C-alpha positions as protocol buffer text, in pm:
chain_id: "A"
residue {
  index: 1
  type: UNK
  ca { x: 5798 y: 13044 z: -1034 }
}
residue {
  index: 2
  type: UNK
  ca { x: 5818 y: 13341 z: -1269 }
}
residue {
  index: 3
  type: UNK
  ca { x: 6140 y: 13447 z: -1435 }
}
residue {
  index: 4
  type: UNK
  ca { x: 6142 y: 13772 z: -1229 }
}
residue {
  index: 5
  type: UNK
  ca { x: 6094 y: 13578 z: -905 }
}
residue {
  index: 6
  type: UNK
  ca { x: 6373 y: 13340 z: -1004 }
}
residue {
  index: 7
  type: UNK
  ca { x: 6610 y: 13631 z: -1077 }
}
residue {
  index: 8
  type: UNK
  ca { x: 6521 y: 13793 z: -744 }
}
residue {
  index: 9
  type: UNK
  ca { x: 6584 y: 13465 z: -563 }
}
residue {
  index: 10
  type: UNK
  ca { x: 6925 y: 13433 z: -731 }
}
residue {
  index: 11
  type: UNK
  ca { x: 7013 y: 13788 z: -629 }
}
residue {
  index: 12
  type: UNK
  ca { x: 6916 y: 13718 z: -266 }
}
residue {
  index: 13
  type: UNK
  ca { x: 7120 y: 13395 z: -266 }
}
residue {
  index: 14
  type: UNK
  ca { x: 7423 y: 13582 z: -403 }
}
residue {
  index: 15
  type: UNK
  ca { x: 7387 y: 13858 z: -141 }
}
residue {
  index: 16
  type: UNK
  ca { x: 7357 y: 13605 z: 144 }
}
residue {
  index: 17
  type: UNK
  ca { x: 7661 y: 13417 z: 15 }
}
residue {
  index: 18
  type: UNK
  ca { x: 7868 y: 13738 z: 5 }
}
residue {
  index: 19
  type: UNK
  ca { x: 7747 y: 13843 z: 351 }
}
residue {
  index: 20
  type: UNK
  ca { x: 7865 y: 13511 z: 492 }
}
residue {
  index: 21
  type: UNK
  ca { x: 8210 y: 13568 z: 346 }
}
residue {
  index: 22
  type: UNK
  ca { x: 8176 y: 13334 z: 50 }
}
residue {
  index: 23
  type: UNK
  ca { x: 8230 y: 13400 z: -315 }
}
residue {
  index: 24
  type: UNK
  ca { x: 7931 y: 13447 z: -543 }
}
residue {
  index: 25
  type: UNK
  ca { x: 7831 y: 13137 z: -740 }
}
residue {
  index: 26
  type: UNK
  ca { x: 8018 y: 13101 z: -1068 }
}
residue {
  index: 27
  type: UNK
  ca { x: 7965 y: 12903 z: -1385 }
}
residue {
  index: 28
  type: UNK
  ca { x: 8245 y: 12663 z: -1280 }
}
residue {
  index: 29
  type: UNK
  ca { x: 8066 y: 12585 z: -953 }
}
residue {
  index: 30
  type: UNK
  ca { x: 7765 y: 12469 z: -1152 }
}
residue {
  index: 31
  type: UNK
  ca { x: 7975 y: 12242 z: -1376 }
}
residue {
  index: 32
  type: UNK
  ca { x: 7870 y: 11878 z: -1365 }
}
residue {
  index: 33
  type: UNK
  ca { x: 8101 y: 11624 z: -1200 }
}
residue {
  index: 34
  type: UNK
  ca { x: 8319 y: 11403 z: -1417 }
}
residue {
  index: 35
  type: UNK
  ca { x: 8141 y: 11130 z: -1608 }
}
residue {
  index: 36
  type: UNK
  ca { x: 8254 y: 10777 z: -1521 }
}
residue {
  index: 37
  type: UNK
  ca { x: 8297 y: 10465 z: -1728 }
}
residue {
  index: 38
  type: UNK
  ca { x: 8413 y: 10131 z: -1593 }
}
residue {
  index: 39
  type: UNK
  ca { x: 8604 y: 9893 z: -1819 }
}
residue {
  index: 40
  type: UNK
  ca { x: 8611 y: 9531 z: -1703 }
}
residue {
  index: 41
  type: UNK
  ca { x: 8901 y: 9329 z: -1845 }
}
residue {
  index: 42
  type: UNK
  ca { x: 8892 y: 8949 z: -1870 }
}
residue {
  index: 43
  type: UNK
  ca { x: 9063 y: 8699 z: -2099 }
}
residue {
  index: 44
  type: UNK
  ca { x: 9013 y: 8816 z: -2376 }
}
residue {
  index: 45
  type: UNK
  ca { x: 8742 y: 9081 z: -2367 }
}
residue {
  index: 46
  type: UNK
  ca { x: 8667 y: 9434 z: -2253 }
}
residue {
  index: 47
  type: UNK
  ca { x: 8319 y: 9523 z: -2122 }
}
residue {
  index: 48
  type: UNK
  ca { x: 8212 y: 9886 z: -2074 }
}
residue {
  index: 49
  type: UNK
  ca { x: 7967 y: 9992 z: -1804 }
}
residue {
  index: 50
  type: UNK
  ca { x: 7816 y: 10233 z: -2058 }
}
residue {
  index: 51
  type: UNK
  ca { x: 7854 y: 10275 z: -2433 }
}
residue {
  index: 52
  type: UNK
  ca { x: 7815 y: 10655 z: -2441 }
}
residue {
  index: 53
  type: UNK
  ca { x: 7890 y: 10953 z: -2221 }
}
residue {
  index: 54
  type: UNK
  ca { x: 7912 y: 11330 z: -2250 }
}
residue {
  index: 55
  type: UNK
  ca { x: 8223 y: 11521 z: -2355 }
}
residue {
  index: 56
  type: UNK
  ca { x: 8428 y: 11680 z: -2079 }
}
residue {
  index: 57
  type: UNK
  ca { x: 8597 y: 11550 z: -1765 }
}
residue {
  index: 58
  type: UNK
  ca { x: 8591 y: 11170 z: -1746 }
}
residue {
  index: 59
  type: UNK
  ca { x: 8714 y: 10905 z: -1506 }
}
residue {
  index: 60
  type: UNK
  ca { x: 8799 y: 10576 z: -1679 }
}
residue {
  index: 61
  type: UNK
  ca { x: 8821 y: 10289 z: -1431 }
}
residue {
  index: 62
  type: UNK
  ca { x: 8994 y: 9966 z: -1537 }
}
residue {
  index: 63
  type: UNK
  ca { x: 8889 y: 9662 z: -1331 }
}
residue {
  index: 64
  type: UNK
  ca { x: 9097 y: 9352 z: -1402 }
}
residue {
  index: 65
  type: UNK
  ca { x: 8879 y: 9047 z: -1335 }
}
residue {
  index: 66
  type: UNK
  ca { x: 9103 y: 8826 z: -1546 }
}
residue {
  index: 67
  type: UNK
  ca { x: 9381 y: 8587 z: -1452 }
}
residue {
  index: 68
  type: UNK
  ca { x: 9652 y: 8778 z: -1645 }
}
residue {
  index: 69
  type: UNK
  ca { x: 9782 y: 9133 z: -1624 }
}
residue {
  index: 70
  type: UNK
  ca { x: 9601 y: 9383 z: -1849 }
}
residue {
  index: 71
  type: UNK
  ca { x: 9637 y: 9750 z: -1935 }
}
residue {
  index: 72
  type: UNK
  ca { x: 9421 y: 9992 z: -2130 }
}
residue {
  index: 73
  type: UNK
  ca { x: 9483 y: 10239 z: -2410 }
}
residue {
  index: 74
  type: UNK
  ca { x: 9223 y: 10470 z: -2560 }
}
residue {
  index: 75
  type: UNK
  ca { x: 9241 y: 10694 z: -2866 }
}
residue {
  index: 76
  type: UNK
  ca { x: 8988 y: 10905 z: -3052 }
}
residue {
  index: 77
  type: UNK
  ca { x: 8921 y: 10766 z: -3399 }
}
residue {
  index: 78
  type: UNK
  ca { x: 9056 y: 11004 z: -3660 }
}
residue {
  index: 79
  type: UNK
  ca { x: 9360 y: 11095 z: -3454 }
}
residue {
  index: 80
  type: UNK
  ca { x: 9461 y: 11240 z: -3125 }
}
residue {
  index: 81
  type: UNK
  ca { x: 9669 y: 11146 z: -2826 }
}
residue {
  index: 82
  type: UNK
  ca { x: 9663 y: 10793 z: -2689 }
}
residue {
  index: 83
  type: UNK
  ca { x: 9578 y: 10785 z: -2320 }
}
residue {
  index: 84
  type: UNK
  ca { x: 9693 y: 10487 z: -2114 }
}
residue {
  index: 85
  type: UNK
  ca { x: 9625 y: 10308 z: -1792 }
}
residue {
  index: 86
  type: UNK
  ca { x: 9929 y: 10115 z: -1667 }
}
residue {
  index: 87
  type: UNK
  ca { x: 9959 y: 9738 z: -1641 }
}
residue {
  index: 88
  type: UNK
  ca { x: 9707 y: 9621 z: -1383 }
}
residue {
  index: 89
  type: UNK
  ca { x: 9739 y: 9294 z: -1193 }
}
residue {
  index: 90
  type: UNK
  ca { x: 9451 y: 9044 z: -1161 }
}
residue {
  index: 91
  type: UNK
  ca { x: 9196 y: 9173 z: -909 }
}
residue {
  index: 92
  type: UNK
  ca { x: 9336 y: 9528 z: -921 }
}
residue {
  index: 93
  type: UNK
  ca { x: 9169 y: 9854 z: -1021 }
}
residue {
  index: 94
  type: UNK
  ca { x: 9327 y: 10158 z: -1189 }
}
residue {
  index: 95
  type: UNK
  ca { x: 9176 y: 10502 z: -1264 }
}
residue {
  index: 96
  type: UNK
  ca { x: 9254 y: 10758 z: -1532 }
}
residue {
  index: 97
  type: UNK
  ca { x: 9122 y: 11113 z: -1501 }
}
residue {
  index: 98
  type: UNK
  ca { x: 9114 y: 11287 z: -1839 }
}
residue {
  index: 99
  type: UNK
  ca { x: 8907 y: 11510 z: -2063 }
}
residue {
  index: 100
  type: UNK
  ca { x: 8747 y: 11366 z: -2376 }
}
residue {
  index: 101
  type: UNK
  ca { x: 8616 y: 11554 z: -2679 }
}
residue {
  index: 102
  type: UNK
  ca { x: 8313 y: 11431 z: -2865 }
}
residue {
  index: 103
  type: UNK
  ca { x: 8376 y: 11144 z: -3104 }
}
residue {
  index: 104
  type: UNK
  ca { x: 8427 y: 10767 z: -3112 }
}
residue {
  index: 105
  type: UNK
  ca { x: 8711 y: 10622 z: -2906 }
}
residue {
  index: 106
  type: UNK
  ca { x: 8881 y: 10285 z: -2951 }
}
residue {
  index: 107
  type: UNK
  ca { x: 8987 y: 10111 z: -2629 }
}
residue {
  index: 108
  type: UNK
  ca { x: 9223 y: 9812 z: -2622 }
}
residue {
  index: 109
  type: UNK
  ca { x: 9470 y: 9612 z: -2414 }
}
residue {
  index: 110
  type: UNK
  ca { x: 9824 y: 9665 z: -2543 }
}
residue {
  index: 111
  type: UNK
  ca { x: 9982 y: 9358 z: -2381 }
}
residue {
  index: 112
  type: UNK
  ca { x: 10095 y: 9067 z: -2596 }
}
residue {
  index: 113
  type: UNK
  ca { x: 9833 y: 8954 z: -2848 }
}
residue {
  index: 114
  type: UNK
  ca { x: 9539 y: 9059 z: -2627 }
}
residue {
  index: 115
  type: UNK
  ca { x: 9410 y: 9314 z: -2880 }
}
residue {
  index: 116
  type: UNK
  ca { x: 9415 y: 9060 z: -3163 }
}
residue {
  index: 117
  type: UNK
  ca { x: 9232 y: 8811 z: -2939 }
}
residue {
  index: 118
  type: UNK
  ca { x: 8939 y: 9047 z: -2881 }
}
residue {
  index: 119
  type: UNK
  ca { x: 9032 y: 9292 z: -2604 }
}
residue {
  index: 120
  type: UNK
  ca { x: 8887 y: 9588 z: -2796 }
}
residue {
  index: 121
  type: UNK
  ca { x: 8587 y: 9814 z: -2731 }
}
residue {
  index: 122
  type: UNK
  ca { x: 8437 y: 10138 z: -2863 }
}
residue {
  index: 123
  type: UNK
  ca { x: 8318 y: 10431 z: -2652 }
}
residue {
  index: 124
  type: UNK
  ca { x: 8101 y: 10709 z: -2800 }
}
residue {
  index: 125
  type: UNK
  ca { x: 8147 y: 11056 z: -2648 }
}
residue {
  index: 126
  type: UNK
  ca { x: 7864 y: 11298 z: -2727 }
}
residue {
  index: 127
  type: UNK
  ca { x: 7899 y: 11675 z: -2736 }
}
residue {
  index: 128
  type: UNK
  ca { x: 7824 y: 11848 z: -2408 }
}
residue {
  index: 129
  type: UNK
  ca { x: 7498 y: 12050 z: -2398 }
}
residue {
  index: 130
  type: UNK
  ca { x: 7549 y: 12406 z: -2523 }
}
residue {
  index: 131
  type: UNK
  ca { x: 7293 y: 12563 z: -2290 }
}
residue {
  index: 132
  type: UNK
  ca { x: 7375 y: 12628 z: -1926 }
}
residue {
  index: 133
  type: UNK
  ca { x: 7013 y: 12562 z: -1834 }
}
residue {
  index: 134
  type: UNK
  ca { x: 6903 y: 12213 z: -1735 }
}
residue {
  index: 135
  type: UNK
  ca { x: 6651 y: 12042 z: -1959 }
}
residue {
  index: 136
  type: UNK
  ca { x: 6290 y: 12068 z: -1848 }
}
residue {
  index: 137
  type: UNK
  ca { x: 6151 y: 11739 z: -1725 }
}
residue {
  index: 138
  type: UNK
  ca { x: 5852 y: 11600 z: -1908 }
}
residue {
  index: 139
  type: UNK
  ca { x: 5531 y: 11672 z: -1723 }
}
residue {
  index: 140
  type: UNK
  ca { x: 5315 y: 11377 z: -1636 }
}
residue {
  index: 141
  type: UNK
  ca { x: 4941 y: 11393 z: -1605 }
}
residue {
  index: 142
  type: UNK
  ca { x: 4785 y: 11235 z: -1297 }
}
residue {
  index: 143
  type: UNK
  ca { x: 4430 y: 11109 z: -1291 }
}
């Protein structure tokens, strides 16, 4: 599709949306959903479902698969606010919705000596893409 055809298609879509009583598409409507990272807590370790994610809205899910209560704190290395998930009973799950800037974050259990016994992990948050356009997919050659 040519750039002119794409612009014309966008204009038609916007006109149809307005005619149906809706609002025209905005930049916020195109914003990606929150990234998710699951943190599994056991005696005495934390395991992340992914080591990196993009900056912006994030859902941190704490899953306690241990036999003891656990909680979770996370702080950006170099300073910043400490975010916390409350004490979570064995078998329970807790979620934290927050926004993370790019950087390295330390995660740990604050209960008792759990941190000293190894309940620590690091999460890397990469800067969000600066362009509003999606990346072009690599073309593959067939036959």
